[in-house]
N, C-alpha and C positions, 0 to 999 in steps of 0.2 A: 689472311696472308699479310696484307698491309698493316703496319703497326698503327697507321692513321691515314684516313682517306679524306682529302679536302676537295669537295666538288666545285669549289671556286676556280680551280685550276683545270686546264685541259690535260688530262692524263692520257698519254699516247699509247699505253697498254691496256688501261682499264676503263670500262664505261661506268662502273660502280665499284664498291669495295670488293665485290666477289665476281662480277661479270666482266670477262675480258672483251676487248675489241676483236673484230673478226680476224685481223691479221696476227693477233697475239695469242689466239686460243690455244694452239699446240704448245707454244712457248710457256704460257701460264700453267698449262696442265703438267708439263714436265717439271718445271721448277717448283710448283706447288706441292709436288709429291715428295719434295726433299725437306728435311728439317732445317731449321736455322743453323744448327751445328754442321750439317752436311754442306749447306751453301757456303758457310764460312771456310770449310775445308777445301771446297773448290776455289774459293777466292784466294786462299793461301797457295794452292797449286798454281793459279794464274800468276800470282806475285812472284813465286819461285821461277816460273817459266820466263817471265819478263826479266828477272835478274840474270838468269842463265843466258838469255839471248843478248844481254847487255843493252837493253832498250832504256835510255836515260835522257834526261834533259838537265840543263844547267840553270841554277838560280843565282843571280847576282845579288850580293849583299855587302853590307859594310864589313862583315867578317871575312869576305872573300868569295870566290866562286865555289858553289856547292853543287856537285853532281848528285842527282836523285834518280831513283828508279821511276819509270813512267807509271803514274797512277791510273789504274784500270778497274772498272767495275764489270762484273760478269753478267749483269742483266742487260741484254742488248736493246737497242731502240729499233722499232719496226715501223716502216712507212710503206704504204701500198704503191705498187709500181705505176698504176694509172695516175695517181696523185703526183708521184714524183716526176712523171713525164711532163706534166704541166709546169712544175717548178723548174725542171731542167731547161725547158724551152724558154722560160723567162730569164734564166741565168745566161743562156747563150745570147738572147736579145740584149740583155744589159751590157755584156762585155763588148758586143759589136758596137753599141752606141758609145761606150766609154772610149774604145779605141778610135772611133770617128772623132770624138771630142778632142782627144790628145793630139791626133794628127792635125786637126783644125787649129788648135791653140798654137802649134809650132809652124803653121803655114798660113792659110787664108784668113783665119779668125772670123769666119762667117757668123758664128754664134754670138760673138760680141756685137758685130755690126747689126745683127737682127734684134738686139736687145734682149735675148733670151737669158744669157748669163752675163752679169756685170764684169767687165774686163778687170777692174781693180781687184776683185776677189781672187782671180787666178794669177794675175801678174804680180800680186803681192805675196803669193804663197811661197813659203820657203822651199818648196819642191819644184818651183818653176825654174827651168835651166835654160838661160839664153843661149848656151852653147849648142842646144838641140834645134834651134830655129832653122827651118829649111830642110830638115831631114825627113825621109820617107822610108820607113822600115818596110821590108818585104811583106806582102799581103795586107799592108795597112795596119799591121798588128804591132802596137807598142808594148802593151802588157800581154805577154804570151801565156803567162801562168797567173791566174787570179784566184784568190780565196775570198769568196763573199760570205759573210757571216749572216745566217738566217736565224730568226726566232719565230715561235708561234704564240699567238695570244690566247686568251681564255676561250675563244671559239674555235681554236685550231687553225686560224688563218696564218699562213706563212708571210713574213715580212723580211725584206733585206735590211739588216741593221747597219752594215758598213761593208765597203769594198776594200780589199787588200791587194794593191796592184803593183807593189814594188818587188819585195822578196817574200811573198807569203810562205809561211811554214806550217808544218803539221801533217803533210800528206803521208810521210813515212809512218807516223803513228796510226793513221787510218789503216794502213796495210798491216802493221804489226798487230793491231787490235784483232783483225780478222784471223791472223795466224795463231794468236794465243787462244782465241775463242774455239777454233777448230781442234786445238790440242786438248783443251780442258773439257769442252762439252761437244764432242764430235756428233753425238746422236741427235742433236738439235738440227743438224744440217741434212739428215737422212730423208726427211719427208717434206722439206720446204724448198720452194723455188726462190732461192735467195740470189740476187744478182752478184756475180763475182766482182771483186775489185782488184785482183792480182795483176791485171794487165796494164795497170797505170804506168809502170816504168816503160813499157813498150809504146804506149800512147804518147808519153812524154818524149821519148827518143824520136819517134816518127814526126812529131810536131817540130822538134829542134832540127831534124834533118831537112824539113821543108823550108827552113830559113836560110839554108846554105846559099851564100852569095857567090860562091866560086864554082869552078868547072868540075870539081870532083864528084864522082857518081855517088859515093857515100861520104857524108861529111865527117870530118874529124871534130868530135864534140868533146868538150871538157867542162867540168864543174869547177868553178872558181870559188874557193872558200877563204874566209879570213883566217882559218886555222882552228886548232883544237880547242882554243879557249872560247870560241863562239858558242852561244847557248844552243844553237841548232846544228852544231858540227855533226852530231850523230846522224841527222837527216842528210846532210851533204854527202857523207861517206856512204850511207845506205843507198841513196839514189844513184850515185856514181857507180857503185858496185852492181846494182840491179840493171843499169843501162849498159854496162860494159864500157863506160866512159872513164877517162882519166880524171882523178881528183887532183886539182892543182892549187897552189897558192900563187900569189902575185910574183914571187921570185922565180917561179918555174916558167914564166912566160916572158917573151921579149918581142918588141916591135922592131922589125928590120928597116933598113933604108928604103925598101920597096913598099913600106906601110903594111905589110902582112904581119900577122901575129904568129909567132913560132913558140913551140914548146920545147924546152930542153930535156933531152933524155940521153941515155948512154950512147946512142948512135949519132948524137949531134942535135940538130934542130929539125923539128917536124912542124909543118904548117898546121895551124888551127883554123877551122872554118866557123865554128859556132861556140860561143861561150855562154853556158848557163851560169850566170853570176849570182852569188849569194852574198854580195857585198853592196852596201849602200852607195848611192851615187857619189857622195863627197869623198869616198875613199878609192874610187875606181882608177883615177889617173892623176898622179901628183903634178903632171904638167898643166892640167886644166882646173882641177878642183883643189883639194887640200895639198899643199906642197910637202907637208910633213907626213903624208900617208905612206906607210910601208906595206900596206895591204894590197894596193892596186898594181897597175902595170903602166909605166911611163909610155906615153904615145898611144894608149889604147883608144882614146877618143878620136885621135887622128886617123887610126886604122878604120874605125867604125864609120866616120864621116866620109872616108874614101871608098866605102863599100867593099872593103877587103875582109871584114869579119862581121858576123852577126852577134848581137848581144841580147840575151833574153834574161830578164825583161829589159827592154831598151832604156837607156838613160833618159831621164826626163819624164817617165810615165807616172811618177809620183805626183805630178801636178793634178791628177784626178783622184789621188789617194788622200783626200782631205775631207774632213767631216762637214765642212761648209759647202764644198763643191758637191758632196753627196746629195744635198737637198735638191740639187738641180737635175739629177739623173733622169727622173721621169720626163722632164722637159726635153732633155737630150734625146731620149728615145723617140719622142714625137717629132723633134726637129730633124734628126738625121735619118730616121727609119720610116717616118710617117706611120708609126704604129702606136698603140696604147700599151703601157707597161703591163706585162703579164704577172709580175710579182711586185707588189707595192712597196714603197718606202714606209718606214715608221714616220708618222707626222713629226715634223722638225721645226723648231723655232730658231731663227738666226738672230743672235744677239746684236749683230751689226744693224739690224732694222729696229728703229725706235719703238714701234708698237710691240714687236716680239720681245725686245729687251724689257720693256715695262711689264709685260705679262710674266716673263721669267722671274724677274726680281720679286714680284708680288706673290708668286706661286712656287718658289724654288723648293719648298718642302715637299711638294708632290711630284717633282720632276727629276730626271737624270740629266746632269749637266756634264758635257764633255769638251775638252780642248780639241782644237781642229786636227792636230797631228800626233797626238800620243796614241800608243797602242798597249796591248797587254792589260787593259783595265786600270792603267795608272793615270793619275791626274784627274780623275772623274769624281763627281759627287752623286750619290744615290740619295736623293732628298729624304724619302721616307725612313731611311736608316741613318741619317746624319743628325748630328747635334745642332743646337741653335748656333753655337760658335762656328761650326764648320759651314753652315749655310750663310752666315754673315761674311765669313772669309771669302766664299765664292761670289757673293754679291759684289764684293770689292774687286775681285779679279775680273769679273765681267765688265764693271764700270771702267777699269783701267785699260782693258784690251778687248772691246766687244767683238771685233772681227774673229778673235781666236776661240769663241765659244758658241756652242749650240746647245739646245735643250730638247729633250723628248719626254713624252709621258712615260710613266713607269708602267710598263706592260705586265700583265699577269702571265709571266712566261710559263710555257707548258712544262709538264713534269713527266718523268719516267721512273718507275719503281727502281730502287737502288738499294744495294745491300749496305746496311750500317751496323754498328755495334749492337743496336737494339732490334735488328731484324730488317725486313723490307720496308722502306719508307719512300715517299715521293720526294724527288729532288729536281730542281730546275735545270733545263738543258738549253744549249744552243747548237748550231750545226754549221760547220765550215765545209761546203763542197769546194771542189777545185775544178776550174774551167780552163781549158787549153785552147788557144787560138793561134793557128799558123795558116797553113793552106786550108785546113778544116777546123771545126770547132767541136770540142768534146767536153762533156760534163761527167764527173765521177758519179757512179750509182750511189747516192748518199754522200758521205764525207766523214769528217771527223766530228763526232758528237762529243761535246765537252759538258761536264756535269758539275754543278756546284755541290760539293760534298757536304758543306756546312749547312745545317738545317736553316731554312729561311733565306739563305744567301742567294743573290742573283749573279755573283761573280764566279765565272766558270774557268778562268785562266789557271793553268797548272802552277804558274809561279806564285799564285795567291791562294793556293789550297784547293783548286779544282781538280777534277779527274776526267776520265774519258770512258766511252762505251763503243762497242762495235755497233755499226749502223747497218740494218738490213733493209734492202729494197726488195719487197716480196710481191711476186705476181700472184694475186689472189684469184685471178680468172683461170690460171692454169692449175694452181694448187688449191684444192678445196679443203685441205687439212689446216693450213695456217694462213 
């Protein structure tokens, strides 16, 4: 079946070239019965379904913005439910601690005084917002929607690679992947206890309703988008539709003299209670941040600070969305929750520390080097795949701005069988579950699995040639078939 099996990697479907893992037995049996030509026919059907559904993403380039169909692979990723329960508990724990940290940063700053996290790291972050000092969002939750990226190593151990706490994207693709999979291979769902993911929009709406600062029984929730040219606009429109919420742009909202936010509609003005914003902080309010922003709402921060509207995620939460701050999350869990981390960090070297920097400079060819605040796989160096010139260039970048860089060992990322032009082959994957925190905390069963479609590549981002898979959380104790 596999065109090549490399035992150095943790294969999430296969124990060997021919023996499947328990959770994938039925899956492997079904897909193994198909020829490569039949599998490619199913892949073509999946691609056509995605095109018909209009599932797309935008790539920014020098030639302009390019809309592309969402890249999807038909071989799903399978994770056992009992194993996932432990991971989900760790993700809930992590977000609780991160929200405690953000609240502390903008209020008592106890963690600085205790010497756990150096104050200069946080206060020098480009995502620290002095305008948020003294604020206390409802339920103590600043980051209400978090996308934490997970990877597995050569032994199958899960690690948190990074936390996305500002405006994480991708959940709509998790939902659409499942919808496509059910259309293309419905028979795979007949005998398998696969956890559903379709209730996410209801969970999201319930969480947003729990943030309502006003006296309305049912909150008026809107999704604030920067508009059709944003790379994630498809997701903004999708989630608004699924929640039954209005999709609005900055010009659709106005802050009144009473500091409430109102939405313009054909009947006049309607008060808004909760804003699920998909706009970065600096564009939210031209009265406070960038005065040239046409994407935000003048007076929005004034309304938020007055307690007249809830904003998810809250302004300022990006102070914890920093790869340098990431290194301190295990210490935050111990400090705020008095617990040990349930899901570990990837070992991380902080280039601001002299000893760490010396190690990184001497071993950069074996490490992954990342800037503190970039995303999407941009601005990073994968040492084993880099040229000597690229390594030297990054050494200079680190010397010029050591606070801005971290380094991590190059993990042997786990693999999942993937359909290629040459047949089924192992490809590296990561996973982005989504965690919601309002009155309660919720973790999606699985999440968005991203796959590096290029052989040997560790870069899974769709904007750089990656693809995606449906993610199955399977209850093996109930279902003894798969």
